[in-house]
Backbone as numpy.savetxt, mean C-alpha at the origin, in Angstrom:
# Nx Ny Nz CAx CAy CAz Cx Cy Cz
7.28 -34.41 12.29 6.18 -33.02 12.45 7.31 -31.86 12.36
8.57 -32.17 13.57 9.36 -30.71 13.07 9.93 -30.39 12.14
10.74 -31.41 11.25 11.14 -31.45 10.06 10.32 -30.81 9.10
8.72 -31.16 8.66 7.72 -30.55 7.72 7.90 -29.45 8.27
7.54 -28.50 9.59 7.27 -27.27 9.99 8.84 -26.45 9.48
10.12 -27.23 9.75 11.58 -26.79 9.10 11.26 -26.33 7.57
10.68 -27.33 6.88 10.85 -27.32 5.69 9.76 -26.24 5.10
8.70 -26.14 5.72 7.49 -24.95 5.48 8.24 -23.59 5.94
8.63 -23.47 6.58 9.16 -22.11 6.78 10.51 -21.77 6.25
11.22 -22.86 5.52 12.04 -22.28 4.57 11.99 -22.06 3.57
10.50 -22.80 2.95 10.01 -22.50 1.61 9.13 -21.20 1.95
8.76 -20.79 2.84 8.41 -19.42 3.15 9.16 -18.39 3.06
10.50 -18.75 3.88 11.38 -17.71 3.46 11.82 -17.20 2.41
12.61 -18.56 1.59 12.98 -18.65 0.26 11.58 -17.68 -0.36
10.43 -17.74 -0.74 9.64 -16.87 -1.28 9.85 -15.76 -1.13
9.65 -15.15 0.09 9.62 -13.90 0.74 11.13 -13.40 -0.14
12.35 -14.22 -0.08 13.52 -13.15 0.03 13.67 -12.97 -1.41
13.40 -14.28 -2.34 13.24 -13.64 -3.88 12.65 -13.10 -4.39
11.48 -12.21 -3.71 10.42 -11.15 -4.22 11.22 -9.77 -3.63
12.55 -9.87 -2.93 13.15 -8.91 -2.40 13.84 -7.60 -3.41
14.15 -8.18 -4.49 14.65 -7.48 -5.84 14.02 -6.81 -6.43
12.57 -7.45 -6.14 11.49 -7.63 -7.78 10.54 -6.76 -7.19
9.83 -6.56 -8.66 8.36 -5.95 -8.07 7.72 -6.68 -9.55
6.80 -6.52 -9.73 5.88 -7.22 -11.01 4.95 -6.39 -11.45
5.06 -5.41 -10.80 4.71 -4.29 -11.11 5.59 -3.16 -12.40
4.52 -3.16 -13.29 5.29 -2.25 -14.64 4.59 -1.18 -14.96
5.35 0.15 -15.73 4.15 1.14 -15.99 4.86 2.45 -15.88
4.23 3.86 -16.27 4.84 5.14 -16.27 5.35 5.11 -14.56
6.05 5.98 -14.49 6.56 6.35 -13.43 5.71 7.79 -13.18
5.59 7.95 -11.34 4.81 9.00 -10.72 4.80 10.46 -11.44
3.71 10.64 -12.03 3.28 12.05 -12.76 2.03 12.55 -11.82
2.41 13.59 -11.57 1.37 14.40 -10.50 -0.11 14.72 -11.02
-0.89 14.36 -10.58 -2.66 14.52 -11.10 -2.61 16.12 -10.75
-3.99 16.45 -11.69 -4.36 17.85 -11.85 -4.29 18.48 -9.84
-4.36 19.21 -10.11 -4.92 19.90 -8.18 -6.25 19.62 -8.51
-6.89 19.49 -6.82 -7.86 19.75 -6.85 -8.74 20.35 -6.92
-10.01 20.45 -7.03 -11.13 21.47 -7.25 -10.95 21.99 -5.97
-12.05 23.08 -6.25 -12.48 23.83 -4.83 -13.60 23.00 -3.82
-14.27 22.09 -4.24 -14.98 21.11 -3.97 -14.66 19.93 -3.43
-13.53 19.60 -3.32 -12.89 18.30 -3.69 -11.27 18.32 -3.16
-10.90 16.97 -2.84 -9.39 17.04 -2.29 -9.01 15.74 -3.15
-7.54 15.64 -3.20 -6.82 14.64 -3.96 -5.95 14.07 -2.89
-6.15 12.60 -2.79 -5.87 11.61 -1.84 -4.71 10.65 -2.69
-3.52 10.68 -2.28 -2.57 9.80 -3.00 -2.35 8.56 -2.52
-2.49 7.12 -2.51 -2.33 6.11 -1.96 -0.99 5.61 -2.36
-0.03 4.94 -2.10 1.27 4.65 -2.08 1.65 3.66 -1.27
2.43 2.69 -2.30 3.29 1.73 -1.16 4.99 1.52 -2.05
5.65 2.31 -1.36 7.27 2.39 -2.13 7.75 1.46 -2.15
8.00 0.52 -1.16 8.82 -0.85 -0.68 8.75 -1.51 0.28
7.44 -1.97 0.42 7.18 -2.61 1.47 6.80 -4.46 1.39
7.15 -4.91 2.48 6.92 -6.42 2.40 5.73 -6.56 2.71
5.38 -7.80 2.50 5.94 -8.67 1.52 5.39 -8.32 -0.08
6.82 -8.42 -0.47 7.05 -7.75 -1.71 5.84 -8.35 -2.92
6.04 -9.46 -2.97 5.21 -10.39 -3.91 3.56 -10.39 -4.17
3.15 -9.65 -2.72 1.78 -9.83 -2.63 0.90 -8.45 -2.73
-0.04 -8.10 -3.17 -0.71 -6.76 -3.59 -2.03 -6.66 -2.45
-2.20 -6.05 -1.32 -3.04 -6.12 -1.10 -4.59 -5.24 -1.74
-5.59 -5.47 -0.95 -6.53 -4.72 -1.70 -6.83 -3.03 -0.78
-7.15 -2.02 -1.42 -7.02 -1.05 -0.84 -8.63 -0.91 -1.27
-9.05 -0.31 0.24 -10.67 -0.40 0.15 -10.92 0.61 1.04
-12.03 2.04 0.39 -12.21 3.14 1.14 -13.54 3.07 1.36
-13.93 3.37 2.84 -15.33 3.05 3.38 -15.96 1.83 2.46
-15.32 0.62 2.36 -15.61 -0.46 2.36 -15.58 -0.88 0.46
-15.25 0.20 0.21 -15.39 0.04 -1.42 -13.94 -0.40 -2.22
-14.01 -1.42 -2.71 -12.82 -1.68 -3.16 -12.47 -0.75 -4.51
-10.80 -0.58 -4.28 -10.39 0.82 -5.01 -9.33 0.43 -6.08
-8.47 -1.06 -5.09 -7.43 -1.09 -5.95 -6.86 -2.35 -5.49
-5.53 -2.93 -6.31 -4.90 -3.80 -5.61 -3.44 -3.22 -5.35
-2.87 -2.49 -3.99 -1.89 -1.67 -3.85 -0.57 -2.57 -4.06
-0.04 -2.56 -5.24 0.87 -3.46 -5.73 2.36 -2.74 -4.96
3.69 -3.21 -4.82 4.68 -3.07 -4.33 5.15 -1.78 -5.36
5.69 -0.64 -4.87 6.43 0.35 -6.09 5.19 0.53 -6.71
4.03 0.70 -6.40 2.65 1.17 -6.95 2.27 2.10 -6.34
1.14 3.46 -6.81 0.63 4.32 -6.06 -0.78 4.74 -7.21
-1.46 5.49 -6.64 -2.72 6.28 -7.36 -3.14 7.17 -6.62
-4.20 7.28 -6.85 -4.75 8.86 -6.11 -6.26 8.96 -6.70
-6.92 9.30 -5.82 -8.70 9.76 -6.02 -8.81 11.10 -5.62
-9.77 11.58 -5.93 -10.61 12.71 -5.57 -11.64 13.04 -4.93
-11.73 13.47 -3.99 -12.76 13.01 -2.78 -13.32 13.98 -2.15
-14.92 13.94 -1.89 -15.69 14.84 -1.63 -14.77 15.38 0.08
-15.35 16.61 0.45 -14.08 16.61 1.61 -15.11 16.15 2.76
-14.51 15.06 4.12 -15.29 14.24 4.90 -14.15 13.07 5.06
-15.11 12.39 6.44 -13.61 11.10 7.03 -14.20 10.54 6.05
-13.21 9.41 5.66 -12.91 8.30 5.25 -12.49 7.19 5.98
-12.91 5.89 5.94 -12.21 4.59 6.45 -11.50 4.20 5.46
-9.66 3.64 5.76 -8.85 3.29 4.54 -8.76 1.88 5.30
-9.21 0.61 4.36 -8.33 -0.68 5.02 -7.71 -1.34 3.80
-6.21 -1.59 4.39 -5.38 -2.17 3.49 -5.48 -3.79 3.66
-6.48 -4.60 2.50 -6.78 -6.18 3.39 -5.89 -6.61 2.41
-5.33 -7.67 3.36 -3.78 -8.25 2.71 -4.67 -9.95 2.84
-3.96 -11.08 2.09 -4.63 -12.17 1.78 -4.08 -13.12 2.91
-4.75 -14.29 3.37 -4.23 -14.82 4.68 -2.63 -15.59 4.47
-1.79 -15.36 3.11 -1.23 -15.83 2.50 0.10 -14.69 3.04
0.04 -13.66 3.56 0.70 -13.22 3.55 1.19 -12.74 5.24
0.47 -13.13 6.35 0.74 -13.54 7.88 0.21 -12.34 7.99
-0.35 -11.55 7.95 -0.39 -9.91 7.94 -1.51 -9.31 8.40
-2.21 -8.63 9.81 -3.49 -8.27 9.32 -3.68 -7.55 8.59
-5.13 -7.10 8.14 -5.31 -6.01 7.41 -4.78 -4.53 8.31
-4.72 -3.88 7.71 -4.25 -2.00 8.17 -5.05 -1.09 8.36
-5.75 -0.45 8.79 -7.10 0.36 8.95 -6.47 1.51 9.52
-7.18 2.75 8.63 -6.83 3.83 9.66 -7.67 4.94 9.02
-8.02 5.87 9.03 -9.36 7.17 9.01 -8.40 8.16 8.39
-9.19 8.77 7.50 -8.67 10.48 6.80 -9.62 11.29 6.65
-9.49 12.81 7.10 -10.04 13.56 7.15 -10.07 14.58 6.36
-10.63 15.06 4.95 -10.26 15.53 3.59 -10.72 17.04 3.99
-10.26 17.81 3.09 -11.10 19.03 3.13 -10.87 19.59 1.84
-11.72 20.29 1.38 -11.95 20.96 -0.37 -10.38 21.95 -0.40
-9.63 21.47 -1.73 -8.77 22.25 -2.02 -7.22 21.38 -1.89
-7.46 21.16 -0.79 -6.15 20.18 -0.35 -5.66 18.17 -1.17
-4.23 18.49 -0.91 -3.90 17.29 -1.22 -3.28 16.16 0.06
-3.03 14.98 -0.01 -2.80 14.15 1.32 -2.51 12.88 0.82
-1.29 12.52 1.19 -0.37 11.18 0.87 -0.80 10.62 1.88
-1.41 9.30 1.52 -1.59 7.80 2.81 -0.22 6.87 1.79
0.78 6.78 3.09 1.81 5.62 2.62 1.42 4.25 3.46
1.48 3.24 2.61 1.53 2.27 3.40 2.56 1.16 3.65
2.77 0.86 5.19 4.52 0.41 5.44 4.28 -0.98 5.52
5.16 -1.62 5.42 5.29 -3.35 5.85 6.88 -3.54 6.50
6.69 -4.38 7.06 8.18 -4.91 7.80 7.90 -6.58 7.87
9.28 -7.35 7.82 8.73 -8.81 7.84 10.18 -9.22 8.82
9.79 -9.98 9.73 10.87 -10.24 10.66 11.06 -11.72 11.08
12.82 -12.10 11.12 12.82 -13.13 11.26 13.71 -13.55 12.38
13.30 -14.88 13.05 13.87 -15.25 14.43 14.44 -16.38 14.15
15.48 -17.09 14.04 15.36 -18.23 14.69 14.18 -19.27 13.73
13.52 -19.95 14.27 12.41 -20.81 13.32 10.94 -19.83 13.25
10.79 -18.66 13.72 9.83 -17.56 13.68 9.65 -16.80 12.73
8.74 -16.19 12.22 8.34 -15.01 11.09 7.45 -14.48 11.69
7.42 -13.11 10.92 6.66 -11.79 11.77 6.44 -11.16 11.05
4.77 -10.71 10.50 5.34 -10.00 9.62 4.10 -8.43 10.09
4.41 -7.50 9.62 3.57 -5.98 10.57 3.79 -4.94 9.57
2.62 -4.04 9.56 2.58 -2.68 8.61 1.66 -1.97 9.10
1.22 -0.69 8.70 0.64 0.14 9.16 0.51 1.50 8.34
-0.52 2.42 8.14 -0.31 3.22 7.34 -0.05 4.80 8.01
0.69 5.71 7.09 0.57 6.99 7.53 0.39 7.93 6.82
-0.20 9.38 6.77 -0.31 10.12 5.95 1.20 11.14 6.40
1.53 11.57 5.52 2.90 12.16 4.98 2.64 13.35 4.48
4.09 14.46 5.35 4.08 15.69 4.44 4.24 15.12 2.96
4.20 16.43 2.23 4.29 16.28 0.88 5.48 16.10 0.48
6.86 17.13 1.17 7.87 17.04 0.56 8.62 15.49 1.03
8.26 14.93 1.79 8.72 13.45 2.09 7.77 12.45 1.25
6.97 12.58 0.72 5.97 11.84 -0.09 6.45 12.15 -1.53
6.21 13.35 -1.84 6.69 13.48 -3.10 8.20 12.65 -3.52
9.26 12.21 -2.42 10.55 12.07 -2.47 10.32 10.64 -2.15
9.57 10.13 -1.67 9.13 8.83 -1.93 8.23 8.15 -3.00
7.83 8.96 -3.64 6.51 8.33 -4.60 7.18 8.59 -5.75
8.25 8.97 -6.43 8.60 9.04 -7.42 9.19 7.89 -8.55
9.71 7.49 -7.32 9.58 5.93 -7.94 8.76 4.96 -8.56
7.55 5.14 -7.64 6.55 4.24 -8.11 5.98 4.09 -9.33
5.01 3.63 -10.01 4.55 3.46 -10.65 2.93 3.83 -10.72
2.33 4.24 -11.70 0.88 4.29 -11.76 0.00 2.96 -11.62
-1.01 3.18 -10.76 -1.91 1.84 -11.05 -3.69 2.36 -10.81
-4.14 2.02 -12.09 -5.33 2.69 -12.29 -6.42 2.36 -11.46
-6.86 2.85 -10.95 -8.02 2.63 -9.65 -9.52 2.03 -10.63
-10.34 1.54 -9.50 -11.50 1.60 -10.16 -12.65 2.64 -10.45
-12.30 3.50 -9.94 -12.58 4.87 -9.86 -12.21 5.71 -9.67
-12.19 7.10 -10.29 -11.58 8.31 -10.04 -11.93 9.27 -8.72
-13.35 9.42 -9.05 -13.63 10.03 -7.57 -14.99 9.36 -7.09
-14.63 9.89 -5.64 -15.51 8.88 -4.62 -16.57 10.26 -4.22
């Protein structure tokens, strides 16, 4: 039994490590969206380099599916001013709990929501964690420039 567990952990670790230097996402690098109108906000969602690399969680806004947030990917939405629930839903293969957060938007403003991830190994154990942050424009624009565009299911909410 211990041998099977060790083999399973080895396979999982090799899958994780094989994705470290790659991303399956291909497309145009970051291009700024048009500024928001006077009655809406602009929200960027991005994942610059976040484990597990080979899995793409689903981004949900108020429970509505927006896109799969691939590693090194970004997208944006124009939102009406208000408060929104954000959920980054991971598959069971990730070993990670969903990441949940809220964002309150104001008309005419731009926001940057970053997905973070971390995988840790210790002996025979593996742990995975993640969280969401709202980043200041200068930091976000520095990170997002290496990300590629992911077309959302819709552009206005």
